[in-house]
PAPA-526461 format. One record per atom (N, C-alpha, C): residue in three letters; atom name; x, y, z. Coordinates in steps of 0.1 Angstrom, whole numbers, always signed. Atoms other than C-alpha are relative to their C-alpha. Layout:
N
rest:ALA, atom:CA, xx:X, yy:Y, zz:Z
...
***
This chain:
51
rest:UNK, atom:N, xx:+5, yy:-13, zz:+2
rest:UNK, atom:CA, xx:+283, yy:-174, zz:+89
rest:UNK, atom:C, xx:+11, yy:+10, zz:+0
rest:UNK, atom:N, xx:-11, yy:-10, zz:+0
rest:UNK, atom:CA, xx:+305, yy:-145, zz:+79
rest:UNK, atom:C, xx:-4, yy:+12, zz:+9
rest:UNK, atom:N, xx:+2, yy:-12, zz:-8
rest:UNK, atom:CA, xx:+309, yy:-115, zz:+101
rest:UNK, atom:C, xx:+8, yy:+12, zz:-7
rest:UNK, atom:N, xx:-7, yy:-11, zz:+6
rest:UNK, atom:CA, xx:+317, yy:-81, zz:+86
rest:UNK, atom:C, xx:+2, yy:+12, zz:+9
rest:UNK, atom:N, xx:-3, yy:-10, zz:-10
rest:UNK, atom:CA, xx:+319, yy:-61, zz:+118
rest:UNK, atom:C, xx:-10, yy:+11, zz:+1
rest:UNK, atom:N, xx:+9, yy:-11, zz:-2
rest:UNK, atom:CA, xx:+303, yy:-30, zz:+130
rest:UNK, atom:C, xx:-1, yy:+9, zz:-12
rest:UNK, atom:N, xx:+1, yy:-9, zz:+11
rest:UNK, atom:CA, xx:+312, yy:-9, zz:+100
rest:UNK, atom:C, xx:-9, yy:-6, zz:-11
rest:UNK, atom:N, xx:+9, yy:+6, zz:+10
rest:UNK, atom:CA, xx:+296, yy:-34, zz:+77
rest:UNK, atom:C, xx:-15, yy:+1, zz:+3
rest:UNK, atom:N, xx:+14, yy:-1, zz:-4
rest:UNK, atom:CA, xx:+264, yy:-34, zz:+97
rest:UNK, atom:C, xx:-5, yy:+14, zz:-2
rest:UNK, atom:N, xx:+4, yy:-14, zz:+2
rest:UNK, atom:CA, xx:+263, yy:+4, zz:+97
rest:UNK, atom:C, xx:-2, yy:+3, zz:-15
rest:UNK, atom:N, xx:+1, yy:-3, zz:+14
rest:UNK, atom:CA, xx:+269, yy:+5, zz:+60
rest:UNK, atom:C, xx:-12, yy:-7, zz:-6
rest:UNK, atom:N, xx:+12, yy:+7, zz:+5
rest:UNK, atom:CA, xx:+242, yy:-21, zz:+53
rest:UNK, atom:C, xx:-13, yy:+7, zz:+4
rest:UNK, atom:N, xx:+12, yy:-6, zz:-5
rest:UNK, atom:CA, xx:+217, yy:-3, zz:+75
rest:UNK, atom:C, xx:-2, yy:+14, zz:-7
rest:UNK, atom:N, xx:+2, yy:-12, zz:+8
rest:UNK, atom:CA, xx:+224, yy:+30, zz:+57
rest:UNK, atom:C, xx:-5, yy:-2, zz:-14
rest:UNK, atom:N, xx:+5, yy:+4, zz:+14
rest:UNK, atom:CA, xx:+219, yy:+13, zz:+23
rest:UNK, atom:C, xx:-14, yy:-3, zz:+0
rest:UNK, atom:N, xx:+14, yy:+4, zz:-1
rest:UNK, atom:CA, xx:+186, yy:-2, zz:+34
rest:UNK, atom:C, xx:-9, yy:+12, zz:+3
rest:UNK, atom:N, xx:+8, yy:-12, zz:-3
rest:UNK, atom:CA, xx:+174, yy:+31, zz:+49
rest:UNK, atom:C, xx:-1, yy:+8, zz:-13
rest:UNK, atom:N, xx:+1, yy:-8, zz:+13
rest:UNK, atom:CA, xx:+182, yy:+49, zz:+16
rest:UNK, atom:C, xx:-9, yy:-7, zz:-9
rest:UNK, atom:N, xx:+9, yy:+7, zz:+9
rest:UNK, atom:CA, xx:+164, yy:+22, zz:-3
rest:UNK, atom:C, xx:-14, yy:+2, zz:+3
rest:UNK, atom:N, xx:+14, yy:-1, zz:-4
rest:UNK, atom:CA, xx:+132, yy:+23, zz:+17
rest:UNK, atom:C, xx:-4, yy:+15, zz:-1
rest:UNK, atom:N, xx:+4, yy:-14, zz:+2
rest:UNK, atom:CA, xx:+133, yy:+61, zz:+17
rest:UNK, atom:C, xx:-3, yy:+4, zz:-14
rest:UNK, atom:N, xx:+2, yy:-2, zz:+15
rest:UNK, atom:CA, xx:+135, yy:+61, zz:-21
rest:UNK, atom:C, xx:-13, yy:-7, zz:-4
rest:UNK, atom:N, xx:+12, yy:+7, zz:+3
rest:UNK, atom:CA, xx:+106, yy:+36, zz:-22
rest:UNK, atom:C, xx:-12, yy:+9, zz:+4
rest:UNK, atom:N, xx:+11, yy:-9, zz:-6
rest:UNK, atom:CA, xx:+84, yy:+59, zz:+0
rest:UNK, atom:C, xx:-1, yy:+12, zz:-9
rest:UNK, atom:N, xx:+0, yy:-12, zz:+8
rest:UNK, atom:CA, xx:+94, yy:+89, zz:-20
rest:UNK, atom:C, xx:-6, yy:-2, zz:-14
rest:UNK, atom:N, xx:+6, yy:+2, zz:+13
rest:UNK, atom:CA, xx:+85, yy:+74, zz:-54
rest:UNK, atom:C, xx:-14, yy:-4, zz:+1
rest:UNK, atom:N, xx:+14, yy:+3, zz:-2
rest:UNK, atom:CA, xx:+52, yy:+61, zz:-40
rest:UNK, atom:C, xx:-8, yy:+13, zz:+2
rest:UNK, atom:N, xx:+7, yy:-13, zz:-2
rest:UNK, atom:CA, xx:+43, yy:+96, zz:-28
rest:UNK, atom:C, xx:-1, yy:+7, zz:-13
rest:UNK, atom:N, xx:+1, yy:-7, zz:+13
rest:UNK, atom:CA, xx:+52, yy:+111, zz:-62
rest:UNK, atom:C, xx:-10, yy:-6, zz:-9
rest:UNK, atom:N, xx:+9, yy:+6, zz:+9
rest:UNK, atom:CA, xx:+33, yy:+85, zz:-81
rest:UNK, atom:C, xx:-15, yy:+3, zz:+4
rest:UNK, atom:N, xx:+14, yy:-3, zz:-4
rest:UNK, atom:CA, xx:+2, yy:+90, zz:-60
rest:UNK, atom:C, xx:-4, yy:+15, zz:-3
rest:UNK, atom:N, xx:+3, yy:-14, zz:+2
rest:UNK, atom:CA, xx:+5, yy:+128, zz:-63
rest:UNK, atom:C, xx:-2, yy:+3, zz:-15
rest:UNK, atom:N, xx:+1, yy:-4, zz:+14
rest:UNK, atom:CA, xx:+9, yy:+129, zz:-101
rest:UNK, atom:C, xx:-9, yy:-9, zz:-8
rest:UNK, atom:N, xx:+9, yy:+8, zz:+8
rest:UNK, atom:CA, xx:-11, yy:+99, zz:-112
rest:UNK, atom:C, xx:-15, yy:+1, zz:+4
rest:UNK, atom:N, xx:+14, yy:-2, zz:-5
rest:UNK, atom:CA, xx:-42, yy:+106, zz:-91
rest:UNK, atom:C, xx:-9, yy:+9, zz:-9
rest:UNK, atom:N, xx:+8, yy:-8, zz:+9
rest:UNK, atom:CA, xx:-54, yy:+135, zz:-113
rest:UNK, atom:C, xx:-3, yy:-7, zz:-14
rest:UNK, atom:N, xx:+2, yy:+7, zz:+13
rest:UNK, atom:CA, xx:-50, yy:+113, zz:-144
rest:UNK, atom:C, xx:-12, yy:-9, zz:+0
rest:UNK, atom:N, xx:+11, yy:+8, zz:-1
rest:UNK, atom:CA, xx:-77, yy:+91, zz:-131
rest:UNK, atom:C, xx:-12, yy:+8, zz:+5
rest:UNK, atom:N, xx:+11, yy:-8, zz:-5
rest:UNK, atom:CA, xx:-98, yy:+117, zz:-113
rest:UNK, atom:C, xx:-7, yy:+9, zz:-10
rest:UNK, atom:N, xx:+6, yy:-9, zz:+10
rest:UNK, atom:CA, xx:-103, yy:+141, zz:-142
rest:UNK, atom:C, xx:-9, yy:-7, zz:-10
rest:UNK, atom:N, xx:+10, yy:+8, zz:+8
rest:UNK, atom:CA, xx:-118, yy:+115, zz:-166
rest:UNK, atom:C, xx:-12, yy:-5, zz:+7
rest:UNK, atom:N, xx:+11, yy:+4, zz:-8
rest:UNK, atom:CA, xx:-140, yy:+103, zz:-138
rest:UNK, atom:C, xx:-10, yy:+11, zz:+1
rest:UNK, atom:N, xx:+10, yy:-12, zz:-1
rest:UNK, atom:CA, xx:-155, yy:+138, zz:-134
rest:UNK, atom:C, xx:-6, yy:+3, zz:-13
rest:UNK, atom:N, xx:+6, yy:-2, zz:+13
rest:UNK, atom:CA, xx:-160, yy:+141, zz:-171
rest:UNK, atom:C, xx:-12, yy:-10, zz:-2
rest:UNK, atom:N, xx:+11, yy:+10, zz:+1
rest:UNK, atom:CA, xx:-180, yy:+108, zz:-170
rest:UNK, atom:C, xx:-12, yy:+3, zz:+9
rest:UNK, atom:N, xx:+11, yy:-4, zz:-8
rest:UNK, atom:CA, xx:-200, yy:+120, zz:-141
rest:UNK, atom:C, xx:-8, yy:+12, zz:-5
rest:UNK, atom:N, xx:+7, yy:-12, zz:+6
rest:UNK, atom:CA, xx:-208, yy:+153, zz:-158
rest:UNK, atom:C, xx:-9, yy:-5, zz:-12
rest:UNK, atom:N, xx:+8, yy:+5, zz:+11
rest:UNK, atom:CA, xx:-220, yy:+134, zz:-189
rest:UNK, atom:C, xx:-12, yy:-8, zz:+4
rest:UNK, atom:N, xx:+11, yy:+8, zz:-6
rest:UNK, atom:CA, xx:-241, yy:+111, zz:-168
rest:UNK, atom:C, xx:-11, yy:+9, zz:+5
rest:UNK, atom:N, xx:+10, yy:-9, zz:-6
rest:UNK, atom:CA, xx:-259, yy:+140, zz:-151
rest:UNK, atom:C, xx:-7, yy:+8, zz:-11
rest:UNK, atom:N, xx:+7, yy:-8, zz:+11
rest:UNK, atom:CA, xx:-266, yy:+158, zz:-184
rest:UNK, atom:C, xx:-9, yy:-8, zz:-8
***
């Protein structure tokens, strides 16, 4: 097993932290911007059903 020392461990942990922060960020943005695309047509269908 190779050992890259303390600096390598810190560097890898910073990379993984940035990766997971980016995943969380993109999931928040997708939920924020894609939800209305599904909600608005659903309300149109509900309005037509009531009429």
